C-alpha positions as a printed Julia matrix, in Angstrom:
344×3 Matrix{Float64}:
 -53.63   31.39   75.91
 -52.83   34.79   74.38
 -51.02   37.45   76.43
 -50.99   40.98   75.03
 -47.88   43.02   75.78
 -46.71   46.51   74.75
 -44.2    46.83   71.91
 -40.68   46.64   73.34
 -41.38   43.75   75.72
 -38.61   41.17   76.05
 -39.62   37.61   76.96
 -36.86   35.95   79.0
 -36.42   32.51   80.52
 -36.62   33.12   84.26
 -33.71   31.01   85.56
 -31.1    32.07   82.98
 -32.36   35.5    81.94
 -31.8    34.52   78.31
 -33.97   36.13   75.63
 -36.7    33.94   74.14
 -38.17   36.63   71.91
 -38.19   40.39   71.47
 -41.65   41.87   70.9
 -40.34   45.07   69.34
 -42.85   45.57   66.52
 -46.48   46.65   66.54
 -48.97   43.79   66.11
 -46.16   41.22   66.36
 -47.24   37.7    67.31
 -44.94   35.02   68.69
 -45.55   31.49   69.96
 -43.5    31.13   73.13
 -44.85   27.71   74.18
 -46.97   25.27   72.26
 -49.93   23.74   74.05
 -50.28   20.02   74.56
 -51.61   17.87   71.76
 -55.37   17.66   71.78
 -56.94   14.25   72.23
 -59.2    12.56   69.73
 -62.93   12.81   70.27
 -65.16    9.74   70.22
 -66.11   10.37   66.58
 -62.61    9.23   65.61
 -63.4     5.75   66.96
 -66.81    5.35   65.37
 -67.42    2.16   63.36
 -70.42    0.9    61.39
 -71.41   -1.2    64.4
 -70.6     1.42   67.04
 -71.55    4.84   65.8
 -71.39    6.51   69.23
 -68.34    5.0    70.95
 -67.89    5.65   74.66
 -64.15    6.18   74.34
 -62.48    9.54   73.75
 -58.75   10.12   74.05
 -57.91   12.94   76.5
 -55.42   15.6    75.43
 -51.79   15.52   76.48
 -50.42   18.23   78.77
 -48.15   20.91   77.3
 -44.72   21.88   78.55
 -44.27   24.47   81.29
 -41.79   27.34   81.42
 -41.36   30.23   83.81
 -40.7    33.46   81.94
 -40.07   37.12   82.74
 -41.73   39.88   80.73
 -39.4    42.88   80.73
 -40.34   46.15   79.02
 -37.57   48.13   77.34
 -39.26   51.19   75.91
 -38.83   51.98   72.21
 -37.68   55.56   71.74
 -35.27   57.43   69.46
 -34.04   59.85   72.1
 -33.68   59.22   75.81
 -33.61   61.93   78.48
 -31.18   60.97   81.24
 -30.11   62.84   84.3
 -30.29   63.03   88.05
 -33.7    63.54   89.66
 -35.28   66.99   89.54
 -33.23   68.45   86.67
 -36.24   69.15   84.42
 -36.61   66.06   82.22
 -40.35   65.73   82.74
 -40.82   69.47   82.21
 -38.99   69.3    78.87
 -40.97   66.26   77.72
 -44.27   67.93   78.57
 -43.22   71.06   76.66
 -42.17   69.37   73.41
 -44.72   66.52   73.28
 -48.27   65.76   74.36
 -47.02   63.49   77.15
 -48.26   64.39   80.62
 -45.72   63.14   83.15
 -46.18   64.08   86.79
 -44.08   67.14   87.59
 -43.17   68.21   91.1
 -40.23   69.62   93.0
 -39.03   66.45   94.73
 -36.76   63.56   93.87
 -37.98   60.45   92.06
 -41.16   62.08   90.77
 -40.93   59.8    87.74
 -40.87   56.09   88.59
 -41.84   54.87   85.12
 -40.63   56.07   81.72
 -42.89   58.42   79.76
 -42.94   58.55   75.97
 -43.9    61.4    73.69
 -43.7    62.18   69.98
 -41.76   65.32   69.04
 -43.19   67.02   65.93
 -40.7    69.22   64.07
 -41.75   71.55   61.23
 -39.99   70.71   57.98
 -38.81   67.23   58.98
 -39.94   63.97   60.5
 -40.43   63.87   64.23
 -39.05   61.36   66.69
 -40.01   59.58   69.9
 -38.56   60.88   73.14
 -38.49   59.01   76.45
 -38.15   60.51   79.9
 -36.02   57.96   81.73
 -36.56   58.02   85.54
 -33.91   59.89   87.49
 -30.63   58.04   88.01
 -28.36   58.13   91.02
 -24.82   56.99   91.65
 -24.72   53.2    91.88
 -27.59   52.73   89.41
 -25.56   50.2    87.38
 -25.42   48.04   90.52
 -29.15   48.34   91.09
 -29.06   51.17   93.64
 -32.28   53.19   93.68
 -34.05   50.89   91.2
 -31.14   51.58   88.86
 -31.5    48.42   86.77
 -35.21   49.09   86.34
 -34.4    52.54   84.94
 -31.28   51.77   82.89
 -32.91   48.98   80.88
 -35.2    51.55   79.28
 -32.17   53.3    77.75
 -31.09   50.2    75.84
 -33.23   50.9    72.75
 -32.6    54.66   72.53
 -30.23   55.85   69.79
 -29.38   59.34   71.1
 -29.04   60.45   74.73
 -29.79   63.92   76.08
 -27.99   64.57   79.36
 -30.19   66.96   81.31
 -28.34   68.91   83.99
 -29.2    71.74   86.32
 -26.66   74.16   84.88
 -27.54   76.8    87.5
 -26.89   74.36   90.37
 -30.12   75.44   92.05
 -29.89   72.46   94.41
 -26.15   72.73   94.97
 -25.2    69.94   92.55
 -22.19   70.19   90.21
 -23.47   69.65   86.62
 -20.05   68.5    85.37
 -19.78   65.85   88.08
 -23.38   64.78   87.43
 -22.63   64.07   83.77
 -19.39   62.25   84.57
 -21.19   60.15   87.19
 -24.02   59.16   84.87
 -21.6    58.28   82.07
 -19.71   56.03   84.48
 -22.98   54.33   85.39
 -23.87   53.88   81.71
 -20.45   52.43   80.94
 -20.6    49.99   83.84
 -24.1    48.91   82.82
 -23.46   48.6    79.08
 -20.41   49.99   77.28
 -22.22   50.08   73.93
 -24.88   52.42   75.35
 -22.19   54.75   76.72
 -20.74   55.1    73.19
 -24.01   56.32   71.64
 -24.3    59.96   70.51
 -24.92   62.37   73.36
 -25.86   66.01   73.77
 -25.89   68.01   76.99
 -29.0    70.06   77.71
 -27.78   72.68   80.19
 -31.16   73.42   81.74
 -32.43   76.19   84.04
 -30.52   79.01   82.32
 -33.42   81.24   83.35
 -32.23   80.89   86.95
 -28.82   82.54   86.5
 -27.8    85.99   87.77
 -25.18   88.22   86.21
 -22.18   86.55   84.6
 -22.73   83.18   86.32
 -24.42   81.8    83.2
 -21.42   82.33   80.94
 -19.03   80.92   83.54
 -21.07   77.75   84.08
 -21.66   77.11   80.37
 -17.99   77.72   79.54
 -16.94   75.11   82.11
 -19.34   72.56   80.63
 -18.16   73.25   77.08
 -14.47   73.04   77.97
 -15.05   69.68   79.67
 -17.27   67.91   77.13
 -17.14   69.51   73.68
 -13.53   68.29   73.06
 -15.04   64.8    73.49
 -17.58   65.48   70.74
 -20.49   66.12   73.12
 -22.21   69.4    72.33
 -23.45   71.6    75.19
 -26.73   73.41   74.49
 -28.18   75.9    77.0
 -31.95   75.63   77.44
 -34.81   76.51   79.72
 -37.48   73.82   79.83
 -39.75   76.35   81.6
 -39.48   79.31   79.2
 -38.63   77.33   76.07
 -35.37   79.16   75.38
 -32.99   77.05   73.3
 -35.37   74.06   73.16
 -36.02   74.2    69.41
 -32.28   74.2    68.65
 -31.84   71.2    70.93
 -34.58   69.22   69.17
 -33.25   69.92   65.67
 -29.74   68.97   66.78
 -31.09   65.62   68.07
 -32.86   65.08   64.76
 -29.61   65.72   62.88
 -27.83   63.18   65.08
 -30.57   60.63   64.36
 -30.29   61.29   60.62
 -26.59   60.38   60.78
 -27.34   56.98   62.33
 -28.56   53.81   60.6
 -32.34   53.61   60.78
 -32.27   50.29   62.62
 -34.2    49.32   65.7
 -32.3    47.89   68.64
 -33.54   44.3    68.65
 -32.4    41.67   71.14
 -31.45   38.37   69.55
 -32.93   35.05   70.62
 -30.69   33.3    73.14
 -32.89   30.59   74.66
 -34.15   27.76   72.47
 -37.22   25.97   73.76
 -36.82   22.23   73.29
 -39.7    19.92   72.65
 -39.77   17.45   75.54
 -38.7    13.88   74.83
 -40.51   11.58   77.22
 -39.41    8.32   75.59
 -36.34    7.92   77.8
 -37.87    9.02   81.1
 -37.05    6.48   83.78
 -39.56    4.45   85.71
 -39.23    2.02   88.62
 -40.76   -1.38   89.27
 -40.59   -2.55   92.89
 -42.35   -5.03   95.15
 -43.55   -3.5    98.41
 -44.01   -5.06  101.84
 -47.61   -5.99  101.02
 -46.59   -7.98   97.97
 -47.86   -5.35   95.5
 -45.83   -4.62   92.38
 -45.48   -0.81   92.32
 -44.74    0.9    88.99
 -43.89    4.62   89.16
 -42.23    7.34   87.12
 -43.08   10.61   85.31
 -43.81    8.79   82.05
 -46.25    6.46   83.82
 -48.0     9.3    85.62
 -48.3    11.3    82.39
 -49.76    8.33   80.49
 -52.37    7.74   83.18
 -53.34   11.42   82.96
 -54.35   11.27   79.3
 -55.66    7.7    79.06
 -59.27    6.74   79.79
 -58.86    3.35   81.47
 -62.6     2.98   81.93
 -63.12    2.4    78.21
 -62.2    -0.64   76.13
 -60.09    1.35   73.68
 -58.34    3.18   76.49
 -57.45   -0.06   78.24
 -56.16   -1.51   74.96
 -53.86    1.54   74.64
 -52.75    1.0    78.24
 -51.84   -2.65   77.59
 -49.9    -1.67   74.48
 -48.04    1.01   76.45
 -47.07   -1.54   79.11
 -45.74   -3.92   76.47
 -43.9    -1.49   74.17
 -42.16    0.26   77.07
 -40.86   -3.03   78.53
 -42.85   -2.75   81.76
 -44.49   -6.2    81.33
 -41.08   -7.79   80.69
 -39.69   -6.19   83.84
 -42.64   -7.37   85.93
 -42.16  -10.92   84.65
 -38.42  -10.7    85.37
 -39.29   -9.82   88.98
 -41.39  -12.97   89.25
 -44.93  -11.66   88.93
 -47.57  -14.36   88.7
 -51.15  -14.4    87.48
 -53.44  -12.87   90.08
 -50.75  -10.65   91.59
 -51.67   -6.97   91.99
 -49.94   -4.11   90.17
 -50.2    -0.59   91.6
 -49.65    2.51   89.47
 -50.34    5.68   91.45
 -54.1     5.69   92.05
 -54.75    2.58   89.93
 -54.56   -1.09   90.92
 -55.2    -4.1    88.7
 -54.59   -7.84   88.76
 -52.06   -9.29   86.39
 -53.17  -11.92   83.86
 -51.52  -12.97   80.63
């Protein structure tokens, strides 16, 4: 069976959450589980005297594994911020992406990707990460679903409503989101950041200078540049994009790839236990996973299949155990849905 997944999909073992493989490249192919061995068709048992044998060996079942497919989008730059600060508006302005844009919280429930084309240099991929809220690192408001999409980004743009049009404090918003990033993954919190102080077209009088000065005094001493923009009018957007490109150029050109953690082991059925008991009706009952599996891929209605069955009983010590329990010729042996009389 072939399952097609988008680039950036992580395959994890369900019970442990450990990574089996990271599908981070286009046209990448990985074998997560091998199928069971195919049986031999009747042509393998043909002889000069029996050219169309009635026996064919059924295939053996493969191993089973429950997995989780988790998409972590592949983008160079991630837009992070509280809901309704203008991330989707910016993405739609600088790329051909068409995210839904509306004036209410949690408009974006899935990340949107777009390619930013810059004259005179290579472009980059930008992702609009769904709006975060306090407690996102603990899963509040689908926080884990949103934060995992940041893991592959190399530069973060903090989008804030610098004009506080909804009464929010942009400084506190940035501090809150950085705390959430640090609690979720400290390495992500250390990645290069830039603050996009959005909605500068909404200021009146000297309020703009006051708000921007407060942001710069708080974050630029930490190496985080504050850049005023308007995602609606386009003011300052070009400078923001070229600054992000410069930050990317200073970083190693390496993809964030998640290393394999979970090793799939080929099953060893040779030591699986089985039981031999005598029930109240005098039947010798043989049970166990190895027995049940053997019966599933053996055609007992054919001569060759029954020969294989007898060999299996002998080589696995089942005949010896039956004899040790006092079985006699003519006694009946029961194995799941099969019953047969014992004769030497």
